[in-house]
C-alpha positions in Angstrom: 38.4 -15.7 18.1 38.2 -12.0 18.0 35.2 -10.4 20.7 32.2 -9.4 19.0 29.4 -6.6 20.1 25.9 -6.1 18.0 24.1 -2.7 18.3 21.0 -3.2 17.4 19.3 0.6 16.3 15.5 -0.2 16.8 14.1 3.0 15.6 16.2 2.3 11.7 13.9 2.7 9.4 14.2 -0.7 8.3 13.9 -2.0 11.7 10.9 -0.3 13.0 8.7 -3.1 10.9 10.0 -6.0 13.4 9.9 -5.4 16.9 11.0 -8.6 17.5 14.5 -8.0 15.6 16.2 -8.0 19.0 14.7 -11.4 20.2 15.6 -13.1 16.6 19.4 -11.6 16.3 19.9 -13.0 20.0 18.4 -16.3 19.2 20.8 -16.5 16.4 24.3 -15.0 17.6 23.7 -17.0 21.6 26.4 -16.5 23.8 29.2 -15.3 20.5 28.5 -11.6 20.8 27.7 -9.0 23.6 24.0 -7.5 22.1 23.2 -3.5 22.8 19.8 -2.2 21.9 19.5 1.4 21.3 16.5 3.8 20.5 18.2 6.9 21.2 21.4 8.7 19.3 23.0 9.7 23.3 23.0 6.0 23.8 25.9 4.9 21.2 28.3 7.1 23.4 28.1 4.6 26.3 28.2 1.3 24.3 31.2 2.6 22.4 32.9 3.0 25.5 31.5 0.0 27.0 32.7 -2.2 23.8 36.4 -0.6 24.2 36.9 -1.0 27.6 35.5 -5.2 27.1 38.0 -5.1 24.2 35.4 -5.7 21.4 37.4 -6.4 18.0 34.3 -6.3 15.5 31.2 -4.2 15.9 28.0 -5.3 13.5 25.5 -2.6 13.1 22.0 -3.4 12.6 20.5 -0.4 10.8 21.1 2.0 8.0 23.1 4.8 6.9 22.6 7.2 9.2 23.1 4.5 12.2 26.3 3.9 10.5 27.4 7.0 10.7 26.7 7.9 14.3 28.3 4.6 15.1 31.5 5.1 13.7 31.9 8.8 14.9 31.1 7.2 18.5 33.4 4.8 18.0 36.5 7.0 16.8 35.7 9.1 19.6 36.0 6.1 22.7 38.7 4.0 20.9 40.9 7.3 19.9 42.8 5.4 17.3 42.0 2.1 15.2 38.5 1.3 15.7 36.7 -2.4 15.3 36.6 -4.1 12.3 32.3 -3.6 11.2 29.5 -5.1 9.6 26.6 -3.8 8.4 23.2 -5.2 8.9 20.9 -3.3 6.6 18.1 -2.1 8.6 17.6 0.9 6.9 15.9 2.6 3.8 18.6 2.6 1.2 21.8 0.8 2.8 24.1 2.7 0.5 27.2 2.3 2.5 26.4 -1.5 2.6 25.8 -1.5 -1.1 28.7 -0.4 -1.8 30.6 -2.4 0.1 29.2 -5.6 -1.6 26.7 -6.5 1.2 23.0 -7.0 -0.3 21.9 -9.6 2.0 18.8 -9.8 4.9 20.3 -8.5 8.2 19.6 -12.2 9.8 21.7 -13.7 6.9 24.2 -11.8 7.2 24.3 -12.5 11.2 24.3 -15.9 10.3 27.1 -16.0 8.1 29.3 -14.2 10.6 28.7 -16.5 12.8 29.9 -19.3 10.5 32.8 -16.9 9.5 34.0 -16.5 13.0 33.4 -20.6 13.3 35.8 -21.1 11.0 33.4 -22.3 8.5 32.9 -20.1 5.4 35.5 -17.0 4.1 34.5 -13.5 4.4 35.7 -10.5 2.4 37.2 -7.6 4.3 36.5 -4.3 2.3 38.8 -1.2 3.1 37.0 2.2 3.0 38.0 5.6 3.8 35.8 8.1 5.9 35.1 12.0 5.6 36.1 13.8 8.8 33.4 16.8 9.1 34.7 18.3 12.7 34.0 16.1 15.3 32.0 13.5 13.1 32.9 10.8 10.6 31.2 9.6 7.6 31.1 8.4 3.6 29.1 11.2 1.9 28.5 14.5 2.8 26.4 17.3 0.6 24.2 19.8 0.4 21.9 22.2 -1.4 20.1 19.7 -4.2 21.1 16.8 -2.7 19.4 17.4 0.5 16.6 18.4 -1.7 16.6 15.2 -2.8 16.8 13.3 0.6 14.1 15.2 2.3 11.4 14.7 -0.7 12.5 11.2 -0.4 12.3 10.9 3.6 9.0 12.6 4.0 6.0 10.6 4.6 6.0 6.9 5.2 6.6 5.4 2.2 10.1 4.3 1.0 11.5 2.4 -1.8 12.6 2.3 -5.9 8.9 3.6 -6.7 9.3 6.4 -4.3 12.4 7.4 -5.7 11.4 7.3 -8.8 8.5 9.7 -8.3 10.6 12.2 -6.0 13.4 12.4 -8.9 10.1 12.9 -11.4 8.7 15.4 -9.3 12.1 17.3 -9.0 12.6 17.4 -12.7 9.0 18.5 -13.3 9.5 21.4 -10.8 12.8 22.4 -12.7 11.0 22.6 -15.9 7.9 24.1 -14.9 9.4 26.5 -12.0 6.5 26.4 -10.2 5.7 27.8 -6.5 7.8 25.0 -4.8 11.3 25.7 -7.2 12.7 27.9 -4.6 12.4 25.2 -2.0 13.5 22.5 -3.9 16.6 24.3 -5.6 18.3 26.6 -3.2 21.4 28.6 -4.2 24.0 30.4 -2.6 27.2 32.2 -3.0 30.2 30.9 -1.5 34.2 30.5 -1.6 36.1 26.8 -2.0 39.5 26.3 -0.5 40.6 22.9 -1.8 44.4 21.8 -1.7 45.8 24.7 -2.5 42.8 25.9 -4.7 40.6 28.8 -4.5 37.0 29.1 -5.9 34.1 31.8 -5.6 31.0 31.0 -6.7 28.1 32.9 -7.0 25.2 30.4 -7.5 26.0 27.1 -5.9 23.0 24.7 -6.2 25.0 21.5 -5.0 28.2 20.4 -3.3 28.9 16.6 -2.9 31.9 14.8 -1.4 31.9 10.9 -1.0 34.8 8.4 -0.2 31.7 5.6 -2.5 30.9 5.9 -5.7 27.2 5.7 -5.0 25.3 8.2 -2.9 22.0 6.4 -2.8 19.2 5.7 -5.3 21.4 4.6 -7.5 23.4 7.5 -8.9 26.9 7.2 -9.2 27.9 10.9 -9.5 31.1 10.5 -7.2 32.2 8.3 -9.7 36.0 8.3 -8.3 34.7 7.6 -4.7 36.8 5.0 -3.1 39.2 4.5 -6.2 41.9 6.0 -4.5 43.9 6.4 -0.7 44.4 10.0 -1.8 41.6 11.9 -1.2 37.8 11.6 -1.6 35.8 12.8 -4.6 34.3 16.4 -4.1 32.0 18.5 -6.8 30.9 21.9 -6.5 27.8 22.9 -9.4 26.6 25.9 -10.3 24.1 24.0 -12.8 20.6 25.3 -13.0 18.1 22.9 -12.0 16.9 22.4 -15.9 20.8 21.5 -16.6 20.5 18.9 -14.0 17.1 17.1 -15.7 19.3 17.5 -19.0 21.9 15.6 -17.5 20.0 12.8 -15.5 21.7 10.1 -17.6 25.1 11.3 -16.8 24.4 11.9 -13.4 22.9 8.1 -12.7 25.5 6.7 -14.3 28.5 8.5 -13.5 29.9 10.2 -16.8 31.9 13.0 -15.6 30.0 16.2 -16.7 32.1 18.5 -18.7 31.5 21.9 -17.8 33.0 25.1 -16.5 30.2 25.6 -13.8 31.2 21.9 -12.1 34.2 21.7 -9.8 35.0 18.0 -10.2 38.5 16.2 -8.4 39.8 14.2 -5.5 40.5 16.6 -2.6 42.2 15.9 0.6 40.9 19.1 2.8 38.0 21.3 1.8 37.1 24.5 3.3 33.9 26.1 2.5 32.4 29.7 3.2 28.8 30.6 2.6 27.0 33.7 2.4 24.2 32.0 4.8 24.4 29.6 6.8 23.3 26.1 4.8 21.8 22.4 5.4 23.8 19.2 4.5 24.1 16.0 5.3 26.3 13.6 6.3 25.3 9.9 5.1 21.4 10.6 5.0 21.2 12.7 8.0 21.1 16.6 8.3 22.9 19.3 10.0 23.1 23.3 9.8 26.8 24.8 9.0 27.9 26.7 12.1 29.2 30.3 11.4 28.5 29.7 7.4 31.8 27.3 7.2 31.7 24.1 6.4 35.2 22.1 6.6 35.8 18.3 5.3 38.7 16.2 5.2 39.8 13.1 4.3 39.9 10.3 7.1 40.6 7.2 8.7 39.7 4.1 7.2 37.7 1.3 8.8 37.7 -2.3 7.7 34.0 -3.7 6.7 33.1 -7.6 6.8 31.1 -8.0 4.0 29.9 -11.9 4.1 
């Protein structure tokens, strides 16, 4: 039987509501797995190296997309080559990657089924997904411009869920139409150049950029409709559409219908390098970063096997 380890991020948005969660997980899993509870990102490095030393072959992750992003990054640094298989216990706000892997169960149900799987009682689907490497970090989704604005508005305050998401989309759509006092904050524009697999493009007014190896980026939007459909690269887009044009194209953005416009760079890429006029904020799986030296480089990364019970 493969050795199993579980990481529980007690500060993940979904886990904060249940402070008894680590105890519930230990009650279900018993001596079957090594459970480690973390409350700080810095603790993941030590846990990843411990799992490597103890030859853990499967890692359960109780948290959301950000927890998954940081855990996989630390596992790659600790294991160096092939990292363990993972199973994702939906403890976040959107759980985009878990849903993209076909997993929509309660995390304690996931744990019970994983235990049954390792005892040979039920089958479990294994989903192989590639990552994007951004410097020394790994993730499934990167984005900036309108993408970060959308996430920042969604994560502001305590409320989460479909109703909050709908209100955020409406708020941005309204701002795009009436061009009120928040217009410039919500819709940042930046100049930049893009090098992508031998192509060179110059942009005077980038309003959004987005890359992913999954076809849903959260809140139900399937903008990266080619994400995960090829093992030759990740789906990457750079857009100079105006905020009002995004409003007009909401159905296309939501359902993953290709936008035919000279204002949109849209293709599968192995490597992209972007240089901006100023440093810009960007997201990796929902976590925010600021570019260093006004540059951003993203490459098609290694794969990870995800158990989807």
